[in-house]
C-alpha beads as a LAMMPS data file, in Angstrom:
LAMMPS data file: protein, C-alpha beads

192 atoms
191 bonds

1 atom types
1 bond types

-500.0 500.0 xlo xhi
-500.0 500.0 ylo yhi
-500.0 500.0 zlo zhi

Masses

1 110.0

Atoms # bond

1 1 1 8.479 17.413 -6.132
2 1 1 8.949 15.472 -8.968
3 1 1 9.138 16.994 -12.757
4 1 1 6.274 15.774 -15.011
5 1 1 9.063 13.780 -16.751
6 1 1 9.597 12.177 -13.710
7 1 1 6.245 11.554 -12.823
8 1 1 5.185 9.896 -16.283
9 1 1 8.527 7.404 -15.926
10 1 1 7.317 6.654 -12.101
11 1 1 3.544 5.842 -13.158
12 1 1 4.656 4.189 -16.330
13 1 1 7.092 2.177 -14.384
14 1 1 4.007 1.124 -12.083
15 1 1 2.537 0.138 -15.395
16 1 1 4.989 -2.286 -16.535
17 1 1 5.667 -3.597 -13.168
18 1 1 1.822 -4.549 -13.443
19 1 1 1.609 -5.868 -16.896
20 1 1 5.125 -7.735 -16.997
21 1 1 6.259 -7.923 -13.708
22 1 1 9.399 -7.165 -12.380
23 1 1 11.475 -8.468 -14.822
24 1 1 9.531 -6.390 -17.390
25 1 1 10.761 -3.286 -15.682
26 1 1 13.949 -2.467 -17.669
27 1 1 15.215 0.913 -18.639
28 1 1 14.982 -0.282 -22.410
29 1 1 11.654 -1.403 -21.999
30 1 1 10.626 1.767 -19.655
31 1 1 12.116 4.349 -22.344
32 1 1 10.633 2.250 -25.232
33 1 1 7.105 2.922 -23.216
34 1 1 7.767 6.720 -22.965
35 1 1 9.094 7.498 -25.890
36 1 1 12.579 8.779 -25.211
37 1 1 16.272 7.353 -25.497
38 1 1 17.567 5.046 -22.311
39 1 1 20.121 8.108 -21.685
40 1 1 17.284 10.538 -21.621
41 1 1 15.875 8.728 -18.726
42 1 1 18.967 8.686 -16.749
43 1 1 18.742 11.794 -16.894
44 1 1 15.715 11.811 -14.411
45 1 1 16.705 8.855 -12.504
46 1 1 19.856 7.154 -11.750
47 1 1 18.805 3.860 -12.029
48 1 1 15.456 1.600 -11.735
49 1 1 16.326 1.045 -8.375
50 1 1 15.637 5.044 -7.605
51 1 1 12.733 4.960 -9.590
52 1 1 10.918 1.954 -7.121
53 1 1 12.388 4.175 -4.214
54 1 1 10.327 7.285 -5.531
55 1 1 7.457 4.352 -6.051
56 1 1 7.930 3.316 -2.152
57 1 1 8.719 6.937 -0.999
58 1 1 4.762 8.002 -2.388
59 1 1 3.388 5.147 -0.894
60 1 1 5.324 5.950 2.534
61 1 1 4.381 9.590 2.097
62 1 1 0.419 8.574 1.815
63 1 1 1.127 6.099 5.217
64 1 1 1.768 9.043 7.063
65 1 1 -0.724 11.464 6.029
66 1 1 -3.210 8.630 6.700
67 1 1 -1.885 8.162 10.107
68 1 1 -2.053 11.637 10.818
69 1 1 -5.729 12.180 9.913
70 1 1 -6.321 9.228 11.637
71 1 1 -4.297 10.333 14.741
72 1 1 -6.758 13.859 14.715
73 1 1 -10.004 11.965 13.909
74 1 1 -12.291 12.367 16.023
75 1 1 -14.662 9.079 15.686
76 1 1 -14.815 5.558 17.438
77 1 1 -11.908 3.038 17.231
78 1 1 -14.030 1.050 14.813
79 1 1 -14.487 4.260 12.504
80 1 1 -10.937 4.859 12.332
81 1 1 -10.249 1.515 11.472
82 1 1 -12.915 1.756 8.802
83 1 1 -11.642 5.166 7.296
84 1 1 -7.566 3.462 7.269
85 1 1 -8.952 0.799 5.417
86 1 1 -11.683 2.001 3.358
87 1 1 -9.008 4.546 2.265
88 1 1 -6.203 1.936 1.264
89 1 1 -8.825 0.046 -1.256
90 1 1 -10.130 2.757 -2.626
91 1 1 -6.599 3.682 -3.308
92 1 1 -5.653 0.604 -5.208
93 1 1 -9.690 0.311 -6.817
94 1 1 -8.542 3.534 -8.169
95 1 1 -4.875 2.699 -9.305
96 1 1 -5.071 -1.203 -9.625
97 1 1 -1.638 -1.480 -10.799
98 1 1 0.155 -0.284 -7.567
99 1 1 -1.218 -3.665 -6.002
100 1 1 1.578 -5.063 -8.152
101 1 1 4.257 -2.729 -6.757
102 1 1 3.399 -2.672 -3.185
103 1 1 2.486 -6.251 -2.714
104 1 1 5.072 -7.746 -5.326
105 1 1 7.738 -9.486 -2.904
106 1 1 10.141 -10.535 -5.260
107 1 1 10.965 -6.534 -5.634
108 1 1 12.219 -5.823 -2.731
109 1 1 13.657 -9.173 -1.279
110 1 1 17.070 -9.050 -3.302
111 1 1 17.306 -5.354 -2.525
112 1 1 18.061 -4.098 1.091
113 1 1 16.891 -0.386 0.288
114 1 1 14.000 -1.948 -1.601
115 1 1 13.146 -4.084 1.626
116 1 1 13.860 -1.533 4.152
117 1 1 11.669 1.030 2.185
118 1 1 8.980 -1.572 1.682
119 1 1 9.278 -2.675 5.741
120 1 1 9.125 1.357 6.847
121 1 1 5.664 1.270 5.280
122 1 1 4.101 -1.972 6.633
123 1 1 5.621 -0.704 9.809
124 1 1 3.581 2.602 9.289
125 1 1 0.573 1.193 9.186
126 1 1 0.825 -1.491 11.322
127 1 1 1.971 1.345 14.179
128 1 1 -0.988 3.261 12.972
129 1 1 -3.688 0.478 13.451
130 1 1 -1.792 -0.656 16.815
131 1 1 -2.080 2.756 18.634
132 1 1 -6.150 2.627 17.193
133 1 1 -6.514 -0.977 18.610
134 1 1 -4.724 0.007 21.845
135 1 1 -6.864 3.348 22.451
136 1 1 -10.006 0.491 21.781
137 1 1 -8.883 -1.795 23.827
138 1 1 -8.066 1.319 26.323
139 1 1 -12.185 2.571 26.196
140 1 1 -13.393 -1.544 26.245
141 1 1 -14.660 -0.887 22.371
142 1 1 -12.052 -3.397 20.700
143 1 1 -11.157 -6.642 22.715
144 1 1 -8.475 -7.092 25.327
145 1 1 -7.917 -10.904 25.320
146 1 1 -5.534 -11.079 22.429
147 1 1 -2.733 -8.607 21.826
148 1 1 -2.848 -5.443 19.854
149 1 1 0.002 -6.594 17.717
150 1 1 -1.800 -9.356 16.973
151 1 1 -4.639 -8.067 16.084
152 1 1 -3.671 -5.566 13.859
153 1 1 -1.373 -8.943 11.941
154 1 1 -4.760 -10.495 12.049
155 1 1 -6.730 -6.679 10.316
156 1 1 -3.604 -6.155 8.174
157 1 1 -3.335 -10.051 6.797
158 1 1 -7.121 -10.172 5.868
159 1 1 -6.721 -7.021 4.095
160 1 1 -3.411 -7.702 2.150
161 1 1 -4.819 -10.897 1.248
162 1 1 -8.376 -9.831 -0.475
163 1 1 -6.583 -7.088 -2.268
164 1 1 -4.188 -9.699 -3.731
165 1 1 -6.761 -11.562 -4.836
166 1 1 -8.693 -9.058 -6.052
167 1 1 -5.346 -8.341 -8.027
168 1 1 -4.983 -12.328 -9.068
169 1 1 -8.589 -12.171 -10.334
170 1 1 -8.108 -9.597 -12.452
171 1 1 -10.309 -7.045 -10.719
172 1 1 -13.346 -9.197 -10.775
173 1 1 -15.347 -8.116 -8.346
174 1 1 -15.917 -4.833 -6.639
175 1 1 -12.865 -4.393 -4.170
176 1 1 -14.565 -0.862 -2.147
177 1 1 -18.130 -3.059 -1.965
178 1 1 -16.801 -6.307 -1.427
179 1 1 -14.013 -4.651 1.230
180 1 1 -16.716 -2.803 2.971
181 1 1 -17.861 -5.934 4.184
182 1 1 -15.139 -7.545 4.867
183 1 1 -14.187 -4.722 7.097
184 1 1 -17.926 -4.860 8.812
185 1 1 -16.825 -8.813 9.360
186 1 1 -13.199 -8.182 11.145
187 1 1 -14.548 -5.280 13.402
188 1 1 -17.168 -7.594 14.507
189 1 1 -13.935 -10.341 15.306
190 1 1 -12.182 -7.517 16.990
191 1 1 -14.706 -5.480 18.591
192 1 1 -16.750 -6.071 21.983

Bonds

1 1 1 2
2 1 2 3
3 1 3 4
4 1 4 5
5 1 5 6
6 1 6 7
7 1 7 8
8 1 8 9
9 1 9 10
10 1 10 11
11 1 11 12
12 1 12 13
13 1 13 14
14 1 14 15
15 1 15 16
16 1 16 17
17 1 17 18
18 1 18 19
19 1 19 20
20 1 20 21
21 1 21 22
22 1 22 23
23 1 23 24
24 1 24 25
25 1 25 26
26 1 26 27
27 1 27 28
28 1 28 29
29 1 29 30
30 1 30 31
31 1 31 32
32 1 32 33
33 1 33 34
34 1 34 35
35 1 35 36
36 1 36 37
37 1 37 38
38 1 38 39
39 1 39 40
40 1 40 41
41 1 41 42
42 1 42 43
43 1 43 44
44 1 44 45
45 1 45 46
46 1 46 47
47 1 47 48
48 1 48 49
49 1 49 50
50 1 50 51
51 1 51 52
52 1 52 53
53 1 53 54
54 1 54 55
55 1 55 56
56 1 56 57
57 1 57 58
58 1 58 59
59 1 59 60
60 1 60 61
61 1 61 62
62 1 62 63
63 1 63 64
64 1 64 65
65 1 65 66
66 1 66 67
67 1 67 68
68 1 68 69
69 1 69 70
70 1 70 71
71 1 71 72
72 1 72 73
73 1 73 74
74 1 74 75
75 1 75 76
76 1 76 77
77 1 77 78
78 1 78 79
79 1 79 80
80 1 80 81
81 1 81 82
82 1 82 83
83 1 83 84
84 1 84 85
85 1 85 86
86 1 86 87
87 1 87 88
88 1 88 89
89 1 89 90
90 1 90 91
91 1 91 92
92 1 92 93
93 1 93 94
94 1 94 95
95 1 95 96
96 1 96 97
97 1 97 98
98 1 98 99
99 1 99 100
100 1 100 101
101 1 101 102
102 1 102 103
103 1 103 104
104 1 104 105
105 1 105 106
106 1 106 107
107 1 107 108
108 1 108 109
109 1 109 110
110 1 110 111
111 1 111 112
112 1 112 113
113 1 113 114
114 1 114 115
115 1 115 116
116 1 116 117
117 1 117 118
118 1 118 119
119 1 119 120
120 1 120 121
121 1 121 122
122 1 122 123
123 1 123 124
124 1 124 125
125 1 125 126
126 1 126 127
127 1 127 128
128 1 128 129
129 1 129 130
130 1 130 131
131 1 131 132
132 1 132 133
133 1 133 134
134 1 134 135
135 1 135 136
136 1 136 137
137 1 137 138
138 1 138 139
139 1 139 140
140 1 140 141
141 1 141 142
142 1 142 143
143 1 143 144
144 1 144 145
145 1 145 146
146 1 146 147
147 1 147 148
148 1 148 149
149 1 149 150
150 1 150 151
151 1 151 152
152 1 152 153
153 1 153 154
154 1 154 155
155 1 155 156
156 1 156 157
157 1 157 158
158 1 158 159
159 1 159 160
160 1 160 161
161 1 161 162
162 1 162 163
163 1 163 164
164 1 164 165
165 1 165 166
166 1 166 167
167 1 167 168
168 1 168 169
169 1 169 170
170 1 170 171
171 1 171 172
172 1 172 173
173 1 173 174
174 1 174 175
175 1 175 176
176 1 176 177
177 1 177 178
178 1 178 179
179 1 179 180
180 1 180 181
181 1 181 182
182 1 182 183
183 1 183 184
184 1 184 185
185 1 185 186
186 1 186 187
187 1 187 188
188 1 188 189
189 1 189 190
190 1 190 191
191 1 191 192
């Protein structure tokens, strides 16, 4: 659990990345935005990397919780897929700046610990979706002629591209409403 000040730092770091890109996230900019000195900021986090790791840790915890909810959920395969992606679209719709962090490869490419963190989150979502798809293939509600890994990649890639398009177009359409349409189309493609 974070202190109130740590949460403020994390939230403002996400906002700075959204506004100025990763290059705009500096300790100097962050301390100025919060209204504290740079040494005061370092009392809460050792580095910019630690701040980014905290953001990823929160997103990883959300992925674990969502996976557990879907594991215990009674419902069809397609209902579970719908809930999984509707939940993520709702999160992004409520916190658009999170898209800039989670979908910004330049943040993670050159820093192994951050890269490993984002890979872990991606793998958690992929494992959750693959498990759901595998169950649907077993009960013949999801097509069996395509490997679960490829179906998962197709669905996740479509959702990712869709969210990134929304982000790059300055949130010019209703992410949740249009997302429901995309999820329905994806369900038709992967279902039987």
